C-alpha positions in Angstrom: 96.7 82.4 56.1 97.0 86.2 56.0 99.6 87.6 53.7 102.1 90.3 54.8 100.2 92.9 52.8 97.0 92.1 54.6 98.6 92.4 58.0 100.3 95.7 57.0 97.0 97.0 55.7 95.2 96.1 59.0 97.9 97.7 61.1 97.8 100.8 58.9 94.0 101.1 59.4 94.4 101.1 63.2 97.0 103.9 63.1 94.5 106.8 62.7 92.4 105.3 65.5 95.4 105.1 67.9 96.5 108.6 67.0 93.0 109.9 67.6 92.9 108.2 71.0 96.3 109.7 71.9 95.1 113.2 70.9 92.0 112.8 73.1 94.2 111.7 76.0 96.6 114.5 75.5 94.0 117.3 75.2 93.4 117.6 79.0 97.1 117.8 79.7 97.6 120.5 77.0 94.7 122.4 78.4 96.1 122.2 81.9 99.5 123.5 80.7 97.8 126.3 78.9 95.8 127.2 82.0 99.1 127.1 84.0 100.8 129.5 81.5 97.8 131.8 81.5 97.6 131.9 85.3 101.3 132.6 85.5 100.9 135.5 83.0 98.0 137.0 85.0 99.5 136.5 88.5 103.1 137.1 87.6 106.0 134.6 87.7 106.9 135.8 91.3 103.5 134.3 92.5 103.3 131.4 90.0 106.3 130.4 88.0 105.7 129.5 84.3 106.0 126.0 82.9 109.4 126.6 81.2 110.9 128.0 84.4 109.5 125.2 86.5 110.9 122.5 84.2 114.3 124.2 84.1 114.4 124.4 88.0 113.2 120.8 88.2 116.2 119.7 86.3 118.7 122.1 87.9 117.7 121.4 91.5 117.5 117.6 91.1 121.0 116.9 92.5 122.3 120.3 93.7 120.3 123.3 94.9 121.8 126.3 96.7 118.9 126.8 99.0 118.8 123.1 100.1 122.6 123.1 100.5 122.5 126.2 102.6 119.9 124.7 105.0 121.5 121.3 105.3 125.2 122.2 105.0 125.7 119.6 102.3 125.7 119.6 98.5 122.4 118.0 97.9 119.3 118.6 95.7 115.8 117.4 95.5 116.4 113.8 94.5 117.5 112.5 98.0 114.4 114.0 99.5 112.2 112.5 96.8 113.8 109.1 97.5 113.1 109.6 101.2 109.4 110.3 100.5 109.3 107.3 98.2 110.8 105.1 100.9 108.2 106.4 103.4 105.3 105.7 101.0 106.7 102.2 100.2 107.3 101.1 103.8 104.1 102.7 105.0 101.9 101.1 102.4 103.5 97.7 102.9 103.0 97.8 106.7 99.5 99.3 106.4 98.5 96.7 103.8 99.7 93.8 105.9 98.0 95.2 109.0 94.8 96.0 107.2 94.6 92.7 105.3 95.2 90.8 108.5 92.4 92.6 110.2 90.1 92.0 107.2 90.8 88.3 107.3 90.0 88.3 111.0 86.7 90.2 110.5 85.7 87.8 107.7 86.5 84.6 109.6 85.0 85.8 112.9 81.6 87.6 112.4 81.2 88.3 116.1 84.5 90.3 116.0 83.1 92.2 113.0 80.0 93.3 114.9 82.2 94.4 117.8 84.7 96.4 115.6 82.1 97.9 113.2 81.1 100.8 115.4 84.7 101.8 115.9 85.4 101.7 112.2 82.3 103.8 111.5 83.6 106.4 113.9 87.1 106.3 112.4 85.5 106.8 108.9 84.5 110.4 109.8 87.8 111.4 111.3 90.1 113.7 109.1 93.2 111.8 107.9 95.5 114.6 109.0 94.4 114.1 112.6 96.8 111.1 112.7 99.8 113.4 112.3 99.6 115.3 115.7 98.6 112.1 117.5 101.5 110.2 116.1 103.9 113.1 116.8 102.9 113.1 120.5 103.2 109.3 120.8 106.5 108.8 118.8 109.7 110.3 120.1 111.7 109.8 116.9 110.5 112.3 114.3 112.0 110.4 111.4 109.7 107.5 112.0 106.6 109.6 112.2 105.7 109.8 108.5 106.0 106.0 108.0 103.8 105.3 111.0 101.2 107.9 109.8 101.0 106.4 106.3 100.9 102.9 107.7 98.1 103.7 110.1 96.1 105.6 107.5 96.5 102.7 105.0 95.5 100.1 107.5 92.4 102.1 108.6 91.3 102.7 105.0 91.6 99.0 104.1 89.6 98.1 107.2 86.9 100.6 106.3 86.8 99.5 102.6 86.9 95.8 103.6 84.0 96.2 106.0 81.9 98.0 103.4 82.8 95.4 100.8 81.8 92.5 103.1 78.3 94.1 103.4 78.0 94.1 99.6 78.7 90.4 99.1 75.4 88.8 98.0 74.0 86.4 100.6 73.3 83.9 97.8 77.1 83.4 97.4 77.3 82.1 100.9 74.2 80.0 100.6 75.5 78.3 97.5 78.8 77.7 99.2 77.0 76.1 102.2 74.9 73.9 99.8 78.1 72.7 98.2 79.4 71.7 101.6 81.6 74.7 102.5 82.2 75.4 106.2 81.8 79.0 107.5 85.6 79.4 107.4 85.8 78.1 103.9 83.0 80.5 102.9 84.9 83.3 104.4 88.3 82.5 102.8 87.1 81.2 99.4 84.0 83.2 98.8 83.9 86.4 100.7 87.6 87.4 100.5 87.9 86.9 96.7 84.7 88.8 96.2 86.0 91.9 98.0 89.4 92.0 96.3 88.4 94.7 93.7 87.2 97.1 96.4 90.3 96.4 98.5 92.6 97.3 95.5 90.6 100.5 95.1 91.2 101.2 98.8 94.9 100.7 98.4 95.0 103.1 95.5 93.1 105.7 97.4 95.3 105.2 100.5 98.5 105.6 98.3 97.3 108.8 96.7 96.2 110.4 100.0 99.1 108.9 101.8 101.6 110.8 99.7 99.9 114.1 100.7 99.9 113.1 104.3 103.5 112.1 104.2 104.5 115.5 102.7 102.6 117.3 105.5 104.2 115.0 108.1 107.7 115.7 106.7 107.0 119.4 106.7 106.1 119.3 110.4 108.8 117.1 111.9 110.8 114.8 109.6 114.4 115.6 108.8 114.1 114.8 105.1 111.5 114.4 102.4 109.6 116.6 99.9 107.8 118.3 102.7 111.1 119.2 104.4 112.3 121.0 101.2 109.0 122.8 101.0 109.6 124.1 104.5 113.0 125.3 103.4 111.4 127.0 100.4 108.7 128.6 102.5 111.2 130.1 104.9 112.9 131.8 102.0 109.7 132.6 100.2 110.9 130.6 97.2 107.6 130.0 95.3 109.4 128.3 92.4 110.9 125.7 94.6 107.5 125.0 96.2 106.0 124.5 92.8 108.9 122.1 91.9 108.0 120.1 95.1 104.4 119.9 94.0 105.5 118.6 90.6 107.7 116.0 92.2 104.7 115.0 94.4 102.5 114.6 91.3 105.1 112.5 89.5 105.4 110.3 92.6 101.7 109.8 92.8 101.4 108.9 89.1 104.3 106.4 89.4 102.9 104.8 92.6 99.5 104.3 91.2 100.9 102.8 88.0 103.0 100.4 90.0 100.1 99.4 92.2 97.9 98.7 89.1 100.7 96.5 87.6 101.2 94.6 90.9 97.4 93.9 91.3 96.6 93.3 87.7 96.7 89.5 88.1 94.3 89.6 91.1 91.8 91.6 89.0 92.2 89.8 85.6 88.6 88.7 85.8 87.3 92.2 86.1 86.9 95.0 83.5 88.9 97.9 84.8 90.5 100.8 83.1 94.3 101.1 83.4 95.8 104.4 84.7 96.3 107.2 82.3 100.1 107.0 82.5 100.2 103.3 81.6 97.6 103.3 78.8 99.0 106.4 77.1 102.6 105.1 77.2 101.6 101.7 75.9 99.5 103.0 73.1 102.2 105.5 72.1 104.8 102.7 72.1 102.6 100.4 69.9 101.8 103.3 67.5 105.5 104.0 67.0 106.3 100.3 66.7 103.8 99.8 63.9 
């Protein structure tokens, strides 16, 4: 049995390694901030606000901002619009995932349907994602529903494309072994092919979430009554570069948070794989453990 001194010595020996790892993880962030400050100095704060000013405005405009209040006639800040974009991403991802996964199950169980749909998905693969915005804007009469439908449609399409590509990569030997063990074609599809493509589907969801946030902001800028994109439209009409930069910061924070939540939700499905956790999660966990020891 190890004594308390041995355990303390072992934890102490790991501290320098953890601190070195944290320093390596923090260097890119520090370099990015330094580059930001340098670019702000060269271009001028009227074209690119500095880091200190952006953080100050981020806090000040969170709940009350004069520009937003003047445009909407209410005493509101950025937070209600950030929550609106978060709701759009959440609902859009959920609807898109349900639709895309249902389509993948159908393509897996019915190979003939896969051959029929494959040319359509190959054509959809080359289409620009932003093309969904004007198409949806024409078809939907309620502008407030447009961002959700765009994110849902893009997520479903991405999952179908990723799923079709993953199905092609499943080794044929897996299906042959399943057949030798008495599995029917349906059992092979549900118990062999679908579990084999889960890692690529999770990757597709993460890609769809990251790009979906940008698509949602653009859709909100064009037509939605609220959201981060709507505030950017207000800021652009008043030539408020600082408020636009704050909107970009909110978008980045939302993207990091969304990706971390997706990784946590899908961790159990991928426990048999060796995948790196997102930067925000690994850095926060290591920092907490370092301080605890």
